[in-house]
C-alpha positions in Angstrom: 294.0 138.8 47.0 290.3 140.0 47.7 289.6 143.5 48.9 287.6 143.8 52.1 285.8 146.7 50.6 285.1 144.6 47.6 283.4 141.9 49.3 280.8 144.3 51.1 280.2 146.2 47.5 276.4 146.1 46.6 275.6 145.1 43.0 274.5 147.4 40.7 270.6 148.1 40.9 270.4 146.2 44.4 268.3 147.5 46.9 270.1 149.6 49.5 269.5 148.7 53.1 267.5 151.5 55.3 270.9 152.7 56.9 272.5 153.2 53.8 269.5 155.4 52.3 269.4 157.4 55.4 273.1 158.2 55.5 273.1 159.2 51.9 269.7 161.2 52.6 271.4 162.9 55.6 274.5 164.1 53.7 272.5 165.4 50.7 270.8 167.2 53.1 274.0 168.7 54.4 275.0 169.5 51.0 271.6 171.4 50.6 271.8 173.5 53.7 275.3 174.4 52.9 274.4 175.2 49.3 271.9 177.6 50.5 274.0 179.1 53.0 276.8 179.8 50.2 274.1 181.4 47.9 272.9 183.5 50.7 276.4 184.5 51.4 277.0 185.4 47.7 274.0 187.4 47.5 274.9 189.5 50.6 278.5 190.2 49.4 277.3 191.1 45.6 273.7 191.8 45.7 272.0 195.2 45.6 270.9 195.0 49.1 270.9 192.8 52.3 268.6 190.1 52.9 265.4 190.7 55.0 266.5 187.7 57.4 269.3 188.1 60.0 271.7 185.5 60.6 269.5 183.3 62.8 266.8 183.5 60.1 269.1 182.2 57.5 270.2 179.3 59.9 266.6 178.6 60.5 266.1 178.6 56.6 269.3 176.4 55.7 268.0 173.6 58.4 264.6 174.0 56.6 266.4 173.2 53.3 268.5 170.7 54.7 265.5 168.7 56.0 263.6 169.1 53.1 266.1 167.8 50.6 267.1 164.9 53.0 263.6 163.7 52.8 263.1 164.4 49.3 266.2 162.3 48.7 265.4 159.5 50.9 261.7 159.0 49.2 263.2 159.8 45.5 266.3 157.2 46.0 263.8 154.2 45.7 262.5 155.2 42.5 265.9 156.2 40.7 267.5 153.1 42.0 264.5 151.0 40.5 265.0 152.4 37.3 268.7 151.8 37.5 270.0 155.4 36.9 272.2 155.5 39.8 
């Protein structure tokens, strides 16, 4: 029996749909933002002092990191997939 997920799976190296690319980029953006927040929290816990930014400043920088990583991911995915390194 064919699995319903197997029928809709893409072949390796096939171009992703714009919706799939956007969803992938958004998820990588979330990962980037949370990674920044985790690093900032680690620095605050074991670092020599406090950060020059408050909580609102850290949140703003995390949003900037998330947007930047999502944008870079969206643009780079086509090149990486074209070289078949996914």
